[in-house]
C-alpha positions in Angstrom: -7.8 -3.3 28.5 -6.9 -2.5 24.7 -7.5 1.4 23.7 -7.2 2.9 20.4 -3.6 4.9 19.8 -4.6 7.6 17.3 -1.9 9.6 15.0 -0.9 12.6 16.7 0.3 14.4 13.4 0.2 13.8 9.8 2.6 11.4 8.5 4.5 8.5 7.4 4.6 5.5 9.6 7.8 3.8 10.2 8.8 0.7 12.5 10.5 2.0 15.5 13.9 0.2 14.7 14.2 3.0 12.0 14.5 5.5 14.2 18.0 6.7 14.6 18.1 6.6 18.4 19.2 3.4 20.1 16.2 3.7 23.4 13.5 3.7 20.7 14.6 1.5 18.2 15.6 -1.7 20.4 12.1 -0.4 22.6 13.6 0.1 25.9 10.9 2.5 27.0 8.1 0.2 25.4 6.5 -0.7 21.9 5.2 1.5 19.3 5.5 3.3 15.9 7.3 6.2 15.0 5.8 9.0 12.7 8.1 10.6 9.6 6.2 14.1 10.0 4.6 15.4 6.7 7.0 18.6 5.7 4.8 20.1 3.4 2.2 21.6 5.3 4.6 24.3 7.4 3.8 24.2 11.3 1.7 21.1 12.5 -0.2 21.0 15.6 0.2 18.0 17.3 -2.8 15.9 19.4 -3.2 13.6 21.9 -2.9 10.2 20.7 -5.7 9.0 23.3 -8.2 10.6 26.0 -6.7 10.7 29.8 -4.2 13.2 31.8 -1.2 14.9 30.6 1.3 13.3 32.9 4.4 15.0 31.5 4.7 18.0 29.2 7.7 19.1 27.4 8.1 21.0 24.3 9.8 18.0 22.7 7.8 15.3 24.1 4.7 14.1 26.2 3.2 11.3 27.9 -0.4 10.7 28.5 -2.1 8.2 30.8 -5.3 7.1 30.1 -7.4 4.0 31.5 -4.0 2.6 32.4 -2.2 3.7 29.7 0.8 5.9 29.2 1.7 6.8 25.6 5.0 8.8 25.1 4.8 11.0 21.8 8.4 12.4 21.1 9.1 15.3 18.4 12.2 14.5 16.8 15.2 13.0 18.5 17.2 15.1 20.2 15.4 17.9 20.0 15.6 18.4 23.9 18.8 20.1 22.8 16.5 23.0 21.4 15.6 24.1 24.8 11.9 24.5 23.6 12.8 26.7 20.5 10.5 26.0 17.5 8.0 24.4 19.7 4.9 26.0 21.3 3.0 24.2 24.2 -1.0 24.6 23.5 -1.9 22.8 27.0 -0.5 22.4 30.4 0.9 19.6 32.1 -2.2 17.9 34.7 -4.6 18.6 32.1 -7.2 16.2 31.3 -7.9 16.1 27.6 -9.8 14.0 24.9 -8.2 12.2 22.1 -7.5 15.2 19.3 -7.0 17.8 21.8 -3.9 20.1 20.7 -1.1 19.8 22.6 1.9 21.4 20.8 3.0 22.8 17.7 5.9 22.4 16.2 7.3 22.8 12.1 9.0 20.0 11.1 11.2 21.6 8.3 12.7 24.3 10.5 13.4 21.6 13.5 15.2 19.5 10.5 17.2 22.2 9.5 19.1 22.5 13.4 20.0 19.1 12.0 17.9 16.9 14.1 16.1 14.2 13.0 12.3 15.0 13.3 11.4 11.1 13.4 8.4 11.4 16.3 7.9 8.2 18.0 4.7 7.2 19.3 5.3 4.7 22.3 3.1 2.8 24.8 5.3 3.3 27.8 6.5 0.2 29.7 5.0 -2.5 27.3 6.8 -5.6 26.4 9.0 -5.7 23.0 6.8 -6.1 19.7 3.6 -6.1 21.7 2.1 -3.6 18.8 0.4 -4.5 15.8 2.5 -2.9 13.1 0.1 -3.0 10.1 0.5 0.2 9.1 3.9 0.8 8.8 4.7 1.7 5.4 1.2 3.7 5.4 0.5 7.8 5.3 -1.9 8.6 8.3 -3.6 12.1 9.0 -4.4 13.0 12.8 -6.9 11.0 14.3 -6.1 7.7 12.2 -5.8 4.9 14.1 -2.4 3.6 14.7 -2.8 0.7 16.5 -4.3 -0.9 19.4 -2.3 -0.8 22.7 -1.3 -4.2 24.1 
């Protein structure tokens, strides 16, 4: 069953192939898109892209499982090395959330100043390569906008 995956933060939609990380660019963890976050708004509240249970929650990434679909939101590339600095968790692993529920905040401008990429992959875990419609690539989205339907 296909479910709508919503934008977890504002930004420009880019192809996963543009993500400066081989695991995402080659769709090893799954198909999806990435967001280049809007850096003009200061700290951003990152929201749940689907309704479900927070399966994993780290300051820099989270996975929500809903209706048999797991969606990973990864805030920047190699940002795990920041050890949570610059991120504030607003939810708890194991929480049941609705799409649009605030999960974490981060400031992409401050994160970029550390030298790490702030590109944010949004991926359907374990989905086949190129299984996501990418007609939103090149557009700018607001939180809650439809990014794609899960395969």
